[in-house]
MOPAC internal coordinates of N, CA, C and O (Angstrom, degrees):
PM7 1SCF
backbone

  N    0.0000 0     0.00 0     0.00 0    0    0    0
  C    1.4559 1     0.00 0     0.00 0    1    0    0
  C    1.5591 1   108.04 1     0.00 0    2    1    0
  O    1.2310 1   120.92 1   -36.60 1    3    2    1
  N    1.2991 1   115.85 1   143.40 1    3    2    1
  C    1.4506 1   121.17 1   179.09 1    5    3    2
  C    1.4687 1   111.95 1   -74.06 1    6    5    3
  O    1.2310 1   120.62 1   -35.90 1    7    6    5
  N    1.3689 1   116.42 1   144.10 1    7    6    5
  C    1.4512 1   118.60 1   177.04 1    9    7    6
  C    1.5915 1   106.84 1   -68.09 1   10    9    7
  O    1.2310 1   123.01 1   -21.52 1   11   10    9
  N    1.3540 1   111.83 1   158.48 1   11   10    9
  C    1.4271 1   115.53 1   174.31 1   13   11   10
  C    1.5053 1   110.90 1   -74.95 1   14   13   11
  O    1.2310 1   119.79 1   -10.06 1   15   14   13
  N    1.3317 1   118.00 1   169.94 1   15   14   13
  C    1.4682 1   121.14 1   177.76 1   17   15   14
  C    1.5181 1   109.58 1   -60.20 1   18   17   15
  O    1.2310 1   119.68 1   136.83 1   19   18   17
  N    1.3082 1   118.22 1   -43.17 1   19   18   17
  C    1.4339 1   123.32 1  -179.92 1   21   19   18
  C    1.5481 1   112.96 1   -61.21 1   22   21   19
  O    1.2310 1   121.93 1   136.92 1   23   22   21
  N    1.3348 1   113.90 1   -43.08 1   23   22   21
  C    1.5052 1   117.37 1   176.54 1   25   23   22
  C    1.4864 1   112.84 1   -66.46 1   26   25   23
  O    1.2310 1   120.10 1   140.47 1   27   26   25
  N    1.3235 1   117.41 1   -39.53 1   27   26   25
  C    1.4740 1   121.33 1   177.98 1   29   27   26
  C    1.5228 1   110.07 1   -65.62 1   30   29   27
  O    1.2310 1   119.84 1   138.56 1   31   30   29
  N    1.3099 1   117.91 1   -41.44 1   31   30   29
  C    1.4454 1   123.43 1  -179.77 1   33   31   30
  C    1.5523 1   110.34 1   -64.91 1   34   33   31
  O    1.2310 1   120.48 1   136.17 1   35   34   33
  N    1.3483 1   116.70 1   -43.83 1   35   34   33
  C    1.4748 1   119.75 1   175.86 1   37   35   34
  C    1.5231 1   112.80 1   -61.28 1   38   37   35
  O    1.2310 1   120.85 1   140.48 1   39   38   37
  N    1.3216 1   115.98 1   -39.52 1   39   38   37
  C    1.4450 1   119.52 1  -179.84 1   41   39   38
  C    1.5250 1   110.82 1   -66.29 1   42   41   39
  O    1.2310 1   121.10 1   133.93 1   43   42   41
  N    1.3536 1   115.51 1   -46.07 1   43   42   41
  C    1.4753 1   118.19 1   179.81 1   45   43   42
  C    1.5048 1   111.63 1   -64.29 1   46   45   43
  O    1.2310 1   119.69 1   140.73 1   47   46   45
  N    1.3306 1   118.20 1   -39.27 1   47   46   45
  C    1.4729 1   120.83 1  -179.71 1   49   47   46
  C    1.5213 1   110.12 1   -65.33 1   50   49   47
  O    1.2310 1   119.82 1   139.98 1   51   50   49
  N    1.3147 1   117.95 1   -40.02 1   51   50   49
  C    1.4944 1   120.47 1   179.86 1   53   51   50
  C    1.5206 1   109.65 1   -64.54 1   54   53   51
  O    1.2310 1   120.65 1   136.13 1   55   54   53
  N    1.3720 1   116.36 1   -43.87 1   55   54   53
  C    1.4347 1   118.95 1   179.94 1   57   55   54
  C    1.5537 1   112.61 1   -66.20 1   58   57   55
  O    1.2310 1   121.26 1   143.88 1   59   58   57
  N    1.3102 1   115.20 1   -36.12 1   59   58   57
  C    1.5131 1   118.14 1   177.37 1   61   59   58
  C    1.5016 1   110.54 1   -69.63 1   62   61   59
  O    1.2310 1   120.25 1   143.72 1   63   62   61
  N    1.3020 1   117.12 1   -36.28 1   63   62   61
  C    1.4553 1   118.76 1   176.32 1   65   63   62
  C    1.5497 1   114.69 1   -64.92 1   66   65   63
  O    1.2310 1   122.53 1   145.98 1   67   66   65
  N    1.3377 1   112.76 1   -34.02 1   67   66   65
  C    1.5105 1   117.67 1   174.66 1   69   67   66
  C    1.5285 1   110.08 1   -63.28 1   70   69   67
  O    1.2310 1   121.73 1   132.73 1   71   70   69
  N    1.3501 1   114.30 1   -47.27 1   71   70   69
  C    1.4826 1   118.58 1   179.72 1   73   71   70
  C    1.5143 1   110.58 1   -62.50 1   74   73   71
  O    1.2310 1   118.70 1   137.94 1   75   74   73
  N    1.3022 1   120.09 1   -42.06 1   75   74   73
  C    1.4491 1   123.76 1   176.66 1   77   75   74
  C    1.5261 1   112.21 1   -60.63 1   78   77   75
  O    1.2310 1   121.23 1   135.09 1   79   78   77
  N    1.3138 1   115.25 1   -44.91 1   79   78   77
  C    1.4678 1   120.93 1   176.27 1   81   79   78
  C    1.5626 1   113.20 1   -59.42 1   82   81   79
  O    1.2310 1   121.42 1   140.87 1   83   82   81
  N    1.3540 1   114.90 1   -39.13 1   83   82   81
  C    1.4706 1   117.81 1   174.13 1   85   83   82
  C    1.4596 1   112.62 1   -62.89 1   86   85   83
  O    1.2310 1   119.04 1   140.92 1   87   86   85
  N    1.3390 1   119.43 1   -39.08 1   87   86   85
  C    1.4629 1   124.62 1   178.95 1   89   87   86
  C    1.5289 1   107.68 1   -66.35 1   90   89   87
  O    1.2310 1   119.17 1   135.29 1   91   90   89
  N    1.3219 1   119.20 1   -44.71 1   91   90   89
  C    1.4497 1   119.94 1  -179.79 1   93   91   90
  C    1.4862 1   112.30 1   -66.86 1   94   93   91
  O    1.2310 1   120.09 1   143.11 1   95   94   93
  N    1.3225 1   117.43 1   -36.89 1   95   94   93
  C    1.5031 1   122.41 1   175.43 1   97   95   94
  C    1.5234 1   108.69 1   -58.84 1   98   97   95
  O    1.2310 1   121.57 1   134.04 1   99   98   97
  N    1.3788 1   114.60 1   -45.96 1   99   98   97
  C    1.4748 1   118.01 1  -179.43 1  101   99   98
  C    1.5507 1   110.99 1   -65.37 1  102  101   99
  O    1.2310 1   119.95 1   144.76 1  103  102  101
  N    1.2982 1   117.69 1   -35.24 1  103  102  101
  C    1.4384 1   121.73 1   176.60 1  105  103  102
  C    1.5620 1   112.03 1   -63.44 1  106  105  103
  O    1.2310 1   121.39 1   139.77 1  107  106  105
  N    1.3834 1   114.94 1   -40.23 1  107  106  105
  C    1.4637 1   119.61 1   178.65 1  109  107  106
  C    1.5251 1   110.30 1   -68.82 1  110  109  107
  O    1.2310 1   119.09 1   148.08 1  111  110  109
  N    1.2964 1   119.35 1   -31.92 1  111  110  109
  C    1.4477 1   123.69 1  -176.53 1  113  111  110
  C    1.5247 1   116.87 1   -92.24 1  114  113  111
  O    1.2310 1   121.07 1   174.22 1  115  114  113
  N    1.3480 1   115.56 1    -5.78 1  115  114  113
  C    1.4686 1   120.67 1  -178.20 1  117  115  114
  C    1.5005 1   111.07 1  -117.91 1  118  117  115
  O    1.2310 1   119.73 1   -86.10 1  119  118  117
  N    1.2875 1   118.12 1    93.90 1  119  118  117
  C    1.4721 1   121.08 1  -179.05 1  121  119  118
  C    1.5247 1   108.47 1   -71.95 1  122  121  119
  O    1.2310 1   120.50 1   -48.18 1  123  122  121
  N    1.3019 1   116.65 1   131.82 1  123  122  121
  C    1.4558 1   124.64 1   171.79 1  125  123  122
  C    1.5865 1   112.60 1    52.09 1  126  125  123
  O    1.2310 1   120.77 1  -122.69 1  127  126  125
  N    1.3638 1   116.13 1    57.31 1  127  126  125
  C    1.4596 1   118.28 1   176.18 1  129  127  126
  C    1.5066 1   110.35 1   -70.65 1  130  129  127
  O    1.2310 1   121.61 1   -29.56 1  131  130  129
  N    1.3703 1   114.53 1   150.44 1  131  130  129
  C    1.4556 1   117.31 1   176.03 1  133  131  130
  C    1.4693 1   107.77 1   -86.49 1  134  133  131
  O    1.2310 1   120.71 1    -5.42 1  135  134  133
  N    1.3558 1   116.25 1   174.58 1  135  134  133
  C    1.4301 1   122.70 1  -175.72 1  137  135  134
  C    1.5143 1   113.67 1   -58.56 1  138  137  135
  O    1.2310 1   120.18 1   138.22 1  139  138  137
  N    1.3499 1   117.26 1   -41.78 1  139  138  137
  C    1.4692 1   121.86 1   179.36 1  141  139  138
  C    1.5258 1   109.25 1   -62.00 1  142  141  139
  O    1.2310 1   119.39 1   136.81 1  143  142  141
  N    1.3305 1   118.77 1   -43.19 1  143  142  141
  C    1.4697 1   120.12 1   178.49 1  145  143  142
  C    1.5378 1   112.03 1   -62.63 1  146  145  143
  O    1.2310 1   121.26 1   137.76 1  147  146  145
  N    1.3136 1   115.20 1   -42.24 1  147  146  145
  C    1.4831 1   120.22 1   177.24 1  149  147  146
  C    1.4994 1   111.62 1   -62.43 1  150  149  147
  O    1.2310 1   120.86 1   134.40 1  151  150  149
  N    1.3439 1   115.95 1   -45.60 1  151  150  149
  C    1.4928 1   117.67 1   179.49 1  153  151  150
  C    1.5339 1   109.99 1   -64.35 1  154  153  151
  O    1.2310 1   119.19 1   139.18 1  155  154  153
  N    1.3069 1   119.15 1   -40.82 1  155  154  153
  C    1.4370 1   121.82 1   178.59 1  157  155  154
  C    1.5243 1   111.69 1   -59.20 1  158  157  155
  O    1.2310 1   120.30 1   136.22 1  159  158  157
  N    1.3124 1   117.03 1   -43.78 1  159  158  157
  C    1.4620 1   122.50 1  -179.46 1  161  159  158
  C    1.5138 1   111.65 1   -64.66 1  162  161  159
  O    1.2310 1   121.00 1   135.90 1  163  162  161
  N    1.3558 1   115.70 1   -44.10 1  163  162  161
  C    1.4383 1   121.97 1  -178.70 1  165  163  162
  C    1.5646 1   108.49 1   -68.44 1  166  165  163
  O    1.2310 1   120.74 1   137.69 1  167  166  165
  N    1.3006 1   116.18 1   -42.31 1  167  166  165
  C    1.4857 1   117.82 1  -179.86 1  169  167  166
  C    1.5671 1   110.85 1   -65.14 1  170  169  167
  O    1.2310 1   120.42 1   145.79 1  171  170  169
  N    1.3279 1   116.81 1   -34.21 1  171  170  169
  C    1.4428 1   119.57 1   175.55 1  173  171  170
  C    1.5392 1   111.65 1   -62.07 1  174  173  171
  O    1.2310 1   122.59 1   133.36 1  175  174  173
  N    1.3710 1   112.65 1   -46.64 1  175  174  173
  C    1.5176 1   118.95 1   176.38 1  177  175  174
  C    1.5124 1   110.91 1   -58.01 1  178  177  175
  O    1.2310 1   120.46 1   133.41 1  179  178  177
  N    1.3530 1   116.73 1   -46.59 1  179  178  177
  C    1.4373 1   119.64 1  -178.64 1  181  179  178
  C    1.5023 1   111.45 1   -61.22 1  182  181  179
  O    1.2310 1   120.06 1   137.84 1  183  182  181
  N    1.3193 1   117.50 1   -42.16 1  183  182  181
  C    1.4584 1   122.23 1  -179.26 1  185  183  182
  C    1.5302 1   109.24 1   -63.31 1  186  185  183
  O    1.2310 1   118.95 1   136.81 1  187  186  185
  N    1.3007 1   119.61 1   -43.19 1  187  186  185
  C    1.4632 1   124.41 1   179.40 1  189  187  186
  C    1.5340 1   108.74 1   -59.78 1  190  189  187
  O    1.2310 1   120.61 1   129.64 1  191  190  189
  N    1.3104 1   116.45 1   -50.36 1  191  190  189
  C    1.4502 1   119.23 1  -176.14 1  193  191  190
  C    1.5453 1   109.74 1   -67.32 1  194  193  191
  O    1.2310 1   119.66 1   142.35 1  195  194  193
  N    1.3518 1   118.25 1   -37.65 1  195  194  193
  C    1.4373 1   120.12 1   178.50 1  197  195  194
  C    1.5486 1   110.00 1   -63.97 1  198  197  195
  O    1.2310 1   120.66 1   133.01 1  199  198  197
  N    1.3101 1   116.33 1   -46.99 1  199  198  197
  C    1.5143 1   119.62 1  -179.14 1  201  199  198
  C    1.5021 1   109.07 1   -62.36 1  202  201  199
  O    1.2310 1   118.80 1   139.22 1  203  202  201
  N    1.3066 1   119.90 1   -40.78 1  203  202  201
  C    1.4868 1   121.86 1  -179.12 1  205  203  202
  C    1.4972 1   110.80 1   -65.39 1  206  205  203
  O    1.2310 1   120.53 1   137.07 1  207  206  205
  N    1.3804 1   116.60 1   -42.93 1  207  206  205
  C    1.4413 1   119.59 1  -178.85 1  209  207  206
  C    1.5302 1   110.21 1   -65.18 1  210  209  207
  O    1.2310 1   119.85 1   135.78 1  211  210  209
  N    1.3866 1   117.90 1   -44.22 1  211  210  209
  C    1.4337 1   121.11 1  -177.79 1  213  211  210
  C    1.5218 1   109.52 1   -64.35 1  214  213  211
  O    1.2310 1   120.49 1   138.56 1  215  214  213
  N    1.3077 1   116.67 1   -41.44 1  215  214  213
  C    1.5051 1   123.11 1  -178.42 1  217  215  214
  C    1.5248 1   108.76 1   -61.64 1  218  217  215
  O    1.2310 1   120.29 1   133.04 1  219  218  217
  N    1.3149 1   117.05 1   -46.96 1  219  218  217
  C    1.4470 1   122.61 1   179.71 1  221  219  218
  C    1.4989 1   111.86 1   -59.87 1  222  221  219
  O    1.2310 1   119.81 1   135.73 1  223  222  221
  N    1.3099 1   117.97 1   -44.27 1  223  222  221
  C    1.4649 1   120.95 1   179.56 1  225  223  222
  C    1.5622 1   110.69 1   -68.59 1  226  225  223
  O    1.2310 1   121.40 1   139.88 1  227  226  225
  N    1.3188 1   114.92 1   -40.12 1  227  226  225
  C    1.4699 1   117.65 1   175.52 1  229  227  226
  C    1.4740 1   115.90 1   -59.26 1  230  229  227
  O    1.2310 1   122.30 1   136.35 1  231  230  229
  N    1.3628 1   113.21 1   -43.65 1  231  230  229
  C    1.4766 1   120.10 1   177.27 1  233  231  230
  C    1.5538 1   113.08 1   -62.63 1  234  233  231
  O    1.2310 1   121.41 1   144.70 1  235  234  233
  N    1.3326 1   114.90 1   -35.30 1  235  234  233
  C    1.4666 1   120.31 1   178.48 1  237  235  234
  C    1.5577 1   108.24 1   -68.39 1  238  237  235
  O    1.2310 1   121.31 1   137.46 1  239  238  237
  N    1.3092 1   115.10 1   -42.54 1  239  238  237
  C    1.4816 1   118.85 1  -179.10 1  241  239  238
  C    1.5157 1   109.51 1   -67.88 1  242  241  239
  O    1.2310 1   119.59 1   140.98 1  243  242  241
  N    1.3507 1   118.39 1   -39.02 1  243  242  241
  C    1.4672 1   120.60 1  -176.76 1  245  243  242
  C    1.4735 1   112.03 1   -65.79 1  246  245  243
  O    1.2310 1   119.66 1   154.95 1  247  246  245
  N    1.3463 1   118.26 1   -25.05 1  247  246  245
  C    1.4667 1   121.00 1   177.87 1  249  247  246
  C    1.5018 1   114.36 1   -68.66 1  250  249  247
  O    1.2310 1   120.98 1   167.14 1  251  250  249
  N    1.3567 1   115.73 1   -12.86 1  251  250  249
  C    1.4300 1   121.12 1  -178.58 1  253  251  250
  C    1.5190 1   109.64 1  -102.45 1  254  253  251
  O    1.2310 1   118.85 1   -76.13 1  255  254  253
  N    1.3365 1   119.79 1   103.87 1  255  254  253
  C    1.4350 1   122.33 1  -178.37 1  257  255  254
  C    1.5160 1   109.24 1   -83.71 1  258  257  255
  O    1.2310 1   119.66 1   -50.62 1  259  258  257
  N    1.3507 1   118.25 1   129.38 1  259  258  257
  C    1.4408 1   121.20 1  -178.43 1  261  259  258
  C    1.5374 1   108.93 1   -71.78 1  262  261  259
  O    1.2310 1   121.52 1   -41.69 1  263  262  261
  N    1.3221 1   114.69 1   138.31 1  263  262  261
  C    1.4735 1   120.74 1   176.06 1  265  263  262
  C    1.5280 1   104.37 1  -132.34 1  266  265  263
  O    1.2310 1   118.98 1   -51.52 1  267  266  265
  N    1.2740 1   119.55 1   128.48 1  267  266  265
  C    1.4480 1   130.09 1    -3.73 1  269  267  266
  C    1.5213 1   110.93 1   -69.96 1  270  269  267
  O    1.2310 1   121.12 1    -7.29 1  271  270  269
  N    1.3589 1   115.46 1   172.71 1  271  270  269
  C    1.4603 1   122.35 1   178.86 1  273  271  270
  C    1.5028 1   110.89 1   -68.51 1  274  273  271
  O    1.2310 1   119.80 1   -12.67 1  275  274  273
  N    1.3099 1   117.98 1   167.33 1  275  274  273
  C    1.4642 1   122.06 1   177.85 1  277  275  274
  C    1.5271 1   110.17 1   -67.47 1  278  277  275
  O    1.2310 1   119.92 1   -21.83 1  279  278  277
  N    1.3172 1   117.75 1   158.17 1  279  278  277
  C    1.4172 1   121.67 1   174.35 1  281  279  278
  C    1.5585 1   111.56 1   -79.05 1  282  281  279
  O    1.2310 1   121.38 1   -37.60 1  283  282  281
  N    1.3329 1   114.96 1   142.40 1  283  282  281
  C    1.4456 1   120.95 1   179.25 1  285  283  282
  C    1.5536 1   107.21 1   -66.25 1  286  285  283
  O    1.2310 1   119.52 1   -48.22 1  287  286  285
  N    1.2830 1   118.53 1   131.78 1  287  286  285
  C    1.4399 1   119.88 1   179.07 1  289  287  286
  C    1.5452 1   115.42 1   -64.55 1  290  289  287
  O    1.2310 1   120.86 1   158.85 1  291  290  289
  N    1.3481 1   115.96 1   -21.15 1  291  290  289
  C    1.4390 1   120.14 1  -178.91 1  293  291  290
  C    1.5231 1   113.64 1   -91.03 1  294  293  291
  O    1.2310 1   120.09 1   128.34 1  295  294  293
  N    1.3464 1   117.43 1   -51.66 1  295  294  293
  C    1.4840 1   118.89 1  -174.99 1  297  295  294
  C    1.5478 1   113.35 1  -107.56 1  298  297  295
  O    1.2310 1   120.35 1   175.95 1  299  298  297
  N    1.3507 1   116.93 1    -4.05 1  299  298  297
  C    1.4597 1   121.29 1   177.68 1  301  299  298
  C    1.5254 1   114.55 1    68.38 1  302  301  299
  O    1.2310 1   120.10 1  -165.73 1  303  302  301
  N    1.3690 1   117.42 1    14.27 1  303  302  301
  C    1.4457 1   121.16 1   176.32 1  305  303  302
  C    1.5337 1   108.72 1   -90.14 1  306  305  303
  O    1.2310 1   121.11 1   -23.61 1  307  306  305
  N    1.3374 1   115.48 1   156.39 1  307  306  305
  C    1.4221 1   118.23 1   179.25 1  309  307  306
  C    1.5085 1   111.90 1   -65.06 1  310  309  307
  O    1.2310 1   121.20 1   -47.97 1  311  310  309
  N    1.3667 1   115.31 1   132.03 1  311  310  309
  C    1.4514 1   119.31 1   177.95 1  313  311  310
  C    1.5520 1   107.24 1   -88.35 1  314  313  311
  O    1.2310 1   119.47 1   -24.47 1  315  314  313
  N    1.3106 1   118.61 1   155.53 1  315  314  313
  C    1.4381 1   123.54 1  -172.53 1  317  315  314
  C    1.5542 1   107.19 1  -109.87 1  318  317  315
  O    1.2310 1   122.19 1   -38.11 1  319  318  317
  N    1.3518 1   113.40 1   141.89 1  319  318  317
  C    1.4589 1   119.71 1   179.11 1  321  319  318
  C    1.5211 1   107.95 1   -65.62 1  322  321  319
  O    1.2310 1   121.61 1   -46.89 1  323  322  321
  N    1.3669 1   114.52 1   133.11 1  323  322  321
  C    1.4441 1   118.42 1  -178.82 1  325  323  322
  C    1.5397 1   110.00 1  -111.36 1  326  325  323
  O    1.2310 1   120.92 1   133.29 1  327  326  325
  N    1.2712 1   115.84 1   -46.71 1  327  326  325
  C    1.5169 1   120.95 1  -175.47 1  329  327  326
  C    1.5153 1   107.75 1  -172.76 1  330  329  327
  O    1.2310 1   121.73 1     9.46 1  331  330  329
  N    1.3143 1   114.29 1  -170.54 1  331  330  329
  C    1.4638 1   118.42 1   172.57 1  333  331  330
  C    1.5381 1   109.40 1  -107.05 1  334  333  331
  O    1.2310 1   120.53 1   -24.33 1  335  334  333
  N    1.2683 1   116.58 1   155.67 1  335  334  333
  C    1.4758 1   121.36 1  -178.60 1  337  335  334
  C    1.5032 1   107.76 1  -141.41 1  338  337  335
  O    1.2310 1   121.40 1   -37.65 1  339  338  337
  N    1.3278 1   114.92 1   142.35 1  339  338  337
  C    1.4660 1   120.90 1   179.77 1  341  339  338
  C    1.5209 1   110.69 1  -105.74 1  342  341  339
  O    1.2310 1   122.22 1   -38.17 1  343  342  341
  N    1.3494 1   113.36 1   141.83 1  343  342  341
  C    1.4795 1   117.66 1  -179.90 1  345  343  342
  C    1.5390 1   107.01 1  -146.83 1  346  345  343
  O    1.2310 1   120.71 1   -46.51 1  347  346  345
  N    1.3286 1   116.24 1   133.49 1  347  346  345
  C    1.4803 1   118.90 1   175.38 1  349  347  346
  C    1.5173 1   109.97 1   -92.50 1  350  349  347
  O    1.2310 1   122.15 1   -43.42 1  351  350  349
  N    1.3326 1   113.50 1   136.58 1  351  350  349
  C    1.4532 1   118.58 1   178.99 1  353  351  350
  C    1.5288 1   109.82 1  -133.45 1  354  353  351
  O    1.2310 1   120.41 1   -29.54 1  355  354  353
  N    1.2792 1   116.83 1   150.46 1  355  354  353
  C    1.4665 1   123.50 1   176.04 1  357  355  354
  C    1.5590 1   106.69 1   -95.90 1  358  357  355
  O    1.2310 1   121.73 1   -69.81 1  359  358  357
  N    1.2886 1   114.29 1   110.19 1  359  358  357
  C    1.4704 1   119.86 1  -177.30 1  361  359  358
  C    1.5115 1   109.52 1  -104.43 1  362  361  359
  O    1.2310 1   120.43 1     1.00 1  363  362  361
  N    1.2892 1   116.79 1  -179.00 1  363  362  361
  C    1.5024 1   122.30 1  -179.86 1  365  363  362
  C    1.5361 1   111.77 1   -67.98 1  366  365  363
  O    1.2310 1   121.19 1   158.58 1  367  366  365
  N    1.3808 1   115.32 1   -21.42 1  367  366  365
  C    1.4340 1   118.95 1   179.05 1  369  367  366
  C    1.5140 1   111.27 1  -102.56 1  370  369  367
  O    1.2310 1   117.67 1  -177.77 1  371  370  369
  N    1.2791 1   122.05 1     2.23 1  371  370  369
  C    1.4911 1   126.65 1   176.48 1  373  371  370
  C    1.5089 1   111.39 1   126.43 1  374  373  371
  O    1.2310 1   122.38 1    12.97 1  375  374  373
  N    1.3216 1   113.05 1  -167.03 1  375  374  373
  C    1.4750 1   122.21 1  -177.12 1  377  375  374
  C    1.5712 1   108.59 1   -76.37 1  378  377  375
  O    1.2310 1   121.86 1   -52.23 1  379  378  377
  N    1.3441 1   114.05 1   127.77 1  379  378  377
  C    1.4761 1   121.00 1  -178.38 1  381  379  378
  C    1.5153 1   108.11 1  -128.09 1  382  381  379
  O    1.2310 1   121.95 1   -32.12 1  383  382  381
  N    1.3200 1   113.88 1   147.88 1  383  382  381
  C    1.5150 1   120.72 1   174.01 1  385  383  382
  C    1.4872 1   105.36 1  -107.78 1  386  385  383
  O    1.2310 1   120.08 1   -61.14 1  387  386  385
  N    1.3149 1   117.44 1   118.86 1  387  386  385
  C    1.4655 1   123.16 1   178.33 1  389  387  386
  C    1.5119 1   109.23 1  -106.86 1  390  389  387
  O    1.2310 1   122.39 1   -53.33 1  391  390  389
  N    1.3366 1   113.04 1   126.67 1  391  390  389
  C    1.4938 1   122.43 1   175.87 1  393  391  390
  C    1.5244 1   105.32 1  -111.56 1  394  393  391
  O    1.2310 1   119.59 1   -65.29 1  395  394  393
  N    1.2622 1   118.39 1   114.71 1  395  394  393
  C    1.4638 1   120.68 1  -175.68 1  397  395  394
  C    1.5792 1   109.28 1  -139.90 1  398  397  395
  O    1.2310 1   122.86 1   -17.55 1  399  398  397
  N    1.3318 1   112.13 1   162.45 1  399  398  397
  C    1.4352 1   117.26 1   176.81 1  401  399  398
  C    1.5323 1   113.73 1   -59.62 1  402  401  399
  O    1.2310 1   121.13 1   -32.69 1  403  402  401
  N    1.2756 1   115.44 1   147.31 1  403  402  401
  C    1.4399 1   122.04 1  -177.62 1  405  403  402
  C    1.5280 1   104.66 1  -118.08 1  406  405  403
  O    1.2310 1   118.74 1   -50.28 1  407  406  405
  N    1.3357 1   120.01 1   129.72 1  407  406  405
  C    1.4148 1   123.06 1  -173.36 1  409  407  406
  C    1.5432 1   111.67 1  -118.32 1  410  409  407
  O    1.2310 1   120.38 1   -25.56 1  411  410  409
  N    1.3520 1   116.89 1   154.44 1  411  410  409
  C    1.4220 1   122.66 1  -177.36 1  413  411  410
  C    1.5120 1   112.72 1  -139.32 1  414  413  411
  O    1.2310 1   120.34 1   -43.82 1  415  414  413
  N    1.3332 1   116.95 1   136.18 1  415  414  413
  C    1.4453 1   122.25 1   176.65 1  417  415  414
  C    1.5185 1   107.74 1  -102.97 1  418  417  415
  O    1.2310 1   120.95 1   -63.67 1  419  418  417
  N    1.3326 1   115.78 1   116.33 1  419  418  417
  C    1.4119 1   120.92 1  -179.23 1  421  419  418
  C    1.5177 1   112.29 1   -68.67 1  422  421  419
  O    1.2310 1   120.53 1   149.05 1  423  422  421
  N    1.3029 1   116.58 1   -30.95 1  423  422  421
  C    1.4706 1   120.75 1  -179.48 1  425  423  422
  C    1.5200 1   111.25 1   -69.14 1  426  425  423
  O    1.2310 1   120.11 1   130.43 1  427  426  425
  N    1.3093 1   117.40 1   -49.57 1  427  426  425
  C    1.4607 1   120.27 1  -176.41 1  429  427  426
  C    1.5409 1   112.73 1   -95.54 1  430  429  427
  O    1.2310 1   121.17 1   169.69 1  431  430  429
  N    1.2867 1   115.37 1   -10.31 1  431  430  429
  C    1.4779 1   122.17 1  -175.81 1  433  431  430
  C    1.5465 1   111.38 1    57.28 1  434  433  431
  O    1.2310 1   121.74 1  -138.99 1  435  434  433
  N    1.3095 1   114.28 1    41.01 1  435  434  433
  C    1.4695 1   120.27 1   176.90 1  437  435  434
  C    1.5467 1   107.63 1  -110.33 1  438  437  435
  O    1.2310 1   122.28 1   -27.98 1  439  438  437
  N    1.3185 1   113.24 1   152.02 1  439  438  437
  C    1.4741 1   118.79 1   179.45 1  441  439  438
  C    1.5097 1   107.35 1  -118.37 1  442  441  439
  O    1.2310 1   121.53 1   -19.40 1  443  442  441
  N    1.3479 1   114.67 1   160.60 1  443  442  441
  C    1.4562 1   120.36 1  -176.49 1  445  443  442
  C    1.5042 1   111.12 1  -146.35 1  446  445  443
  O    1.2310 1   121.40 1   -51.29 1  447  446  445
  N    1.3386 1   114.93 1   128.71 1  447  446  445
  C    1.4937 1   121.87 1   172.84 1  449  447  446
  C    1.5225 1   102.84 1  -109.63 1  450  449  447
  O    1.2310 1   120.45 1   -83.54 1  451  450  449
  N    1.3535 1   116.74 1    96.46 1  451  450  449
  C    1.4741 1   118.55 1  -170.30 1  453  451  450
  C    1.5769 1   111.78 1   -62.80 1  454  453  451
  O    1.2310 1   121.26 1   -38.63 1  455  454  453
  N    1.3088 1   115.20 1   141.37 1  455  454  453
  C    1.4167 1   117.87 1   174.93 1  457  455  454
  C    1.5788 1   108.75 1   -74.73 1  458  457  455
  O    1.2310 1   122.65 1    -8.70 1  459  458  457
  N    1.2968 1   112.54 1   171.30 1  459  458  457
  C    1.4671 1   115.57 1   179.75 1  461  459  458
  C    1.3966 1   112.18 1  -178.55 1  462  461  459
  O    1.2310 1   120.10 1   180.00 1  463  462  461

């Protein structure tokens, strides 16, 4: 079941706070950083928050199984849900783990991990 908007918001805020605390800890431990060091620390924080937000939205979407199943690319018949499958992808916001429905065509014996 998908988390509620409030649950998702709370999760994202908690993860953002952790990233911000890491940045503040770095600031406390790094006397007189130069501009490049500051940029690198901020970019690291931004990447963490972006990855966490994208991962949370992907997980929310993955909880919703499409009905009916996708069409088989070979025979154009409906494919049937078989299970979930995980796959790691490098996205524009960083490394993400996608867990999505896995479909199978009994006629063609082909499987599909739909993009999204």
